N, C-alpha and C positions, 0 to 999 in steps of 0.2 A: 504494500500499500504506499502511495506516495503522500508524505506529510509536508511536502514543500508547498508553500504559497507562491501565487503567480505574482507576476510584476504588478498587475493592477491591484490586486488585494493588498500587497506590501506598500504600494504607494498610497492606497486610500488610508492604510492603518497609520502611516507615518503622517499624512496630513491631518487627520484627527489628533494625532498625539501633538503635535505643533500646535494646534490651536488650543488645545487643552492646557498646554504648559504656558502659553503665551496670553491666551485670551480668557482663561476660565480660572483664574487663581483662587486661593483659599478667601482672599478678602472679598472678591467679586461674588463668590458662592455664599458668603455668610450675608452680604448685603441682600442677595436675591431671596434667601431663605427668610430674612426678616421682613422682607417686603411681600412674603406671601407664598414664596417657593416657586414661582414661574416668572420668566422674564421674556416677554415678547422680543425685546432687542436680541437677547442670546438665541432665541428662536431663529431670528432671521438669520443670524450668523451660521447656525447649523443647516438651514435651508441652502445657504450659499455653499457649503461644503459638499451639497448634493445628498446628504445622509437621508432626507426625508422621503428620497425616492428609492431606496434599497429595496423594498418590497414591491415596487409598481413595476409593472412591465414597460418597456420601451415604447410599445404602442400606445400607453397611457400617459407617457411623459415621464417614465421612471428610469432608474438606472438598471433594475434587476441584475445585479452582480452575483446574486446568489447568496446561500446561507452562510457561507464561509466567511465571505467579504463582511456580511453583517456582524459576524460574531468578533471579527478582528477590530472592526469600528466599535463596537460596543465594549470591548475590553479597554479600549483606550479611553471612552466615556467615564467607565467605571473607575479608572485610575484618577479621574479628576472630579468624581462625585458629582457629576453633572445632574442637576436636578430636572432639567426639561425632560419629558418622557418621548424620548425618540423611538424607542421600541414599540411603545403602546400604540403611537400613530403610524409610523412608517412600516411596521411590519405586521402588528396584531391586527389592527384596522384595515390594513391595507390586503390582507389575506383574504378577509371577508368581502372587501369591495370588489376584489378579482372575480367573486362569483355571482355579482349583482347583474341585474338585467343591463343591457348595452346603453341604454339611455341614462340609467342612473350612474353606472360607471364612468360614462363620458363626462357627465356633469361633475362628478365628485373627486376621481382618481387623479386627474391632471392636477388639481388644487391640493390635494394632499401631498403629491409629490414636490410640490413647488413651495411648500409651507403656508400657502395661502388659506388653507382650511385646516382645522385641527378637529378629526374625527377620532373618537375613542370608544371602546367597548365599554357597555354597562351591562353587566350580566349577574353581579353578585347581589345576593339577598339576605336578610338578616336569619332566616330560618334555613338556608341552604348548608351551611358548613361545609363549604367547598365542593359540594355536589353539583355538578353542572345540569343535571336533569331535573333538579329541584327549582321549579320556575313557577310562582305565584302571579307575577304580573300577567294580566290579561290583554288579549287582542281581540276587538271586536270589528267584523267587517259589515258594512253596509253599501250594498253595490260594490263599486272597485275601490271604495275608500276603507282605509283602516284608522281605528283609534286605540290607543294603549293607556292602561291605568295600572299602577304600581309604583313601588318604589326600588331604586337601586342604590346600593352602598358602595362607599370606596371607589368611585368612579374617578379615574385618573383625570386630574385637571378638570373635573366636570363642571367648575363654574367659568372655565376660561375656553371650554371647547366650543366648536361651532355646531357640532351635531355628534349624536350617540348612535352606536349600533346597538340595540336593544334586543335581547332574548326575551320572547313572550310567548304566553300560551295560547294556541288557537284551539285546542281540544284535549282531552283526556285528563287523567288524574294529576296532581300536583308534582308527581315525580316521573311522568310519562315522557320518555326522551321524543318518542315520535310525535308529540303534540305540540313541539316547541318550533316557532319560526324566528327569524331574525329580520329586524326593521331598522329603518333610519329614521331617527327623529331630531329635528332641528331644535337647537337650544332656544332660538326665539319663537317657537311655536306656542301656540295657545295651551295652557294647562301645564307647562313645564316649569318646575321651580327647582332651583340648585341652591345648595347650602354648602360652601366651600369651608375648608378648614386645613390646617398644616399636619401633616403625619410626623412620627418621631423623628424621621431623619432630614426633616426639612422640606420634603416635597409636598406636593399639594394633591389634595382628592375633594370629594364633594358627594352628599346625598343628593340624589336627582329624584324628583317626585313628579309622576306623570298623572294626569286627571284628563281622560278622554283626549288624549294629544293626538293630532294628526300624524301619521306615520307612512312611510313607504315601504311596501315589501321588498326585502333583499335576497332572501333565500327562503324558500317555502318549506313548511313542516315535512319532516322526512329527512331530506338531505342536509336541513338546517342543523341538526345536532352534530353530524360529522364535521361540517365547516366550523362551528363553535369549538369543537374538541382540536381540530387543526390550529385554529387561533390561539387557543390556550398553549397547546404545545409549543408553538413558535414562540409565544410569550415566555414560557418557561427556559427554553434554549437561550433565549436573549438574555433573561436575567441571569442565568449561570455565567454566560460571557461577561456581564457586567460584574458580577460578583467576583468572577477571577481577577479581573483589573482591580477592582477595589482591594482584595486580599494580596494581590502582588504588590501594590503601593503601601499597604499597611505594613507588610513584612519588611520592606525596604525601609521604611521609618523606624522600624524597630531595631533593625540591623544598624542603622546610622546612630540611633540613640545610644545603643550598647557601646558603640566603638568611640563615643564622645564622652559619655557619663563616667566619672572616674571615682574609685573609692581605694583608699590605701595607696594613692599615688598611680593607679593604673587604670586602664579603661575597663569597665565590668564586662566588656566583651570578650575577654580574654579568660573569664572564669569558666571553667569546664562545664560545671552544671548548666549555667545560662546557654552555653554553646549546644549542649544536648537538648536544650528546649527550642532552641532556634532550629536545629535539625528536625525536631517534631513538627514544628510550624511548617518548614519548607515541605516535608513530606504530605501534609493536608493540604497545602497549596497545589502541589503537583497533582494529587489525587482529585481535586476540584477541576483542575485544567483538562486533565485526561477525560473526566466524564462531561465537561462543557463540549470538548471536541466530539465525543461520542453522541451526545445528544443532537449536535448540530448535524453531523453526518447522516444521522437516522430519520431526519425530518423528512426525506423523500422515500421512506419505507412504507409498508403496509400499515394501517392505522393499529392494529394490536401490537406490532413490533415499535412502532414510533412512541406509543402511549407508554410501554414499558420503559422504553430507553430514557424519555425525559423524566419519568418518575424516579428511576434509578439516580439519574443526574441530581435531582432535587433533594434526594435523601443525602447524597454525597455533599451537595452544596451547604445544605443546613448543618450537617455535622462538621465539615472543615471551617465553615465560617463562624461557628460558636467556638471551635477550639483555638483557632488562629485569633479571633478577636480577644477572647478571654486572656490567652497568653500575652498577647501584645499589651494588653491594659496592665496585667500584672508586672511585666517586665519593665514599663515604663514607671511605674510606681505612682505617686499622687498627680503628677502631671496628666498621665493618660486618662484620668477622670474629668479633667477640666474642660469647659466649653471652648475656651481660648486655644486649646491645642488641637490640631487637625485630626490627631490619631482618634480621638473620642467620637469624632462624626464619622470615621469609617466603620467603626463598631456599630454605631446607631443604624448607619445604613444597612450593614450586614444582617443585623437583627431585624430590620423591617423586611428585608429581601427574604428571610426565612420564613415569614408569614404570609408571602404574596404567592398567589396561585396555588395555595395549599401548602400547609406547614409540613415539617418533616414526619410527623406521625401519619398525618393523611396519606402521605405518599409511600410510606413502608407498606401501609394497607394496600395501596394501588399495586405496588410490586408484588406483594403477597398474593394478590388476587390472580396476577398473571403468571403465577409460577405453579400452577397446579398439575402441569405435566412434567415438571423438572425440578431437580432438587438444588439447582444452582442459579445464582441471580443472572450471570451472564451466559447461560447456556443457550 
């Protein structure tokens, strides 16, 4: 298997890294977080890099460079703790929009790729507990028109988005996957209310309430659930890549600190016990990196294979992020807990990531459910 990246992929990764290092420093990120967790100015700069077209086809005005290029770009964004939700719009929402009717796709896909329109997935509900098939939001049809009623939680930049891709029930019981369809609802439509708030890591989300809000059908019931699963799997693979970038940078910060901080006249990084802990951190980082690659490479596989791969990656992500984050804080000592030091923000970001798209325990169950015919996780 060839693990070398193409010239285009490497150039994209380097371009994003340069922007992160020169244009998205800790001070700017802190200011964005204090202002609400989203910057339209930074979003425009991200659009100029072409990142918002990563998941949109060239016919629809995107780059369509593939999942590996997206993975490398998100690793670079993760190193800089970029708050703006590139993956949520450019990859997750774009994957659903690619299956929309031609007229809807022609209207929205090019604007998503250019950064003009911010469209995000709204699927989480309070009673669902990470189960995609548990949907209480109702869709009602009158002739050719649809209206939606319900509440979606933790919608990424929900009060800053232009439109939402909403999972809603057209038939069946509350957990019937076959009765779920996907709709587009504009934030300015009647009956739409949003309540924004900051998450623990400084990023932004919102509660979105729909009351007989007009909607456009994107994917009909039946194929819609498969489209939703694919979008979530793409989101998990993207999250894993971003987490690897964050862990890589946090590990680098820890190594630098241990080589700078002195006790008894020598750098504490020379102490054997601490070097052993660094070695354990590096091992967890590389385990997470390998599983990020694994999840990305499996996105084109059959749904059952893909779903198990991303669940495995999410389990490793949770374990590695928790271990590496805790070790980094302990090795830094008191400064690692302060809001003024960047290391604490990496730990907050990794902790938030562990809860997104299903926590570690949820995905252990997902992996277990797909191991009925084998005794090995990777068999």
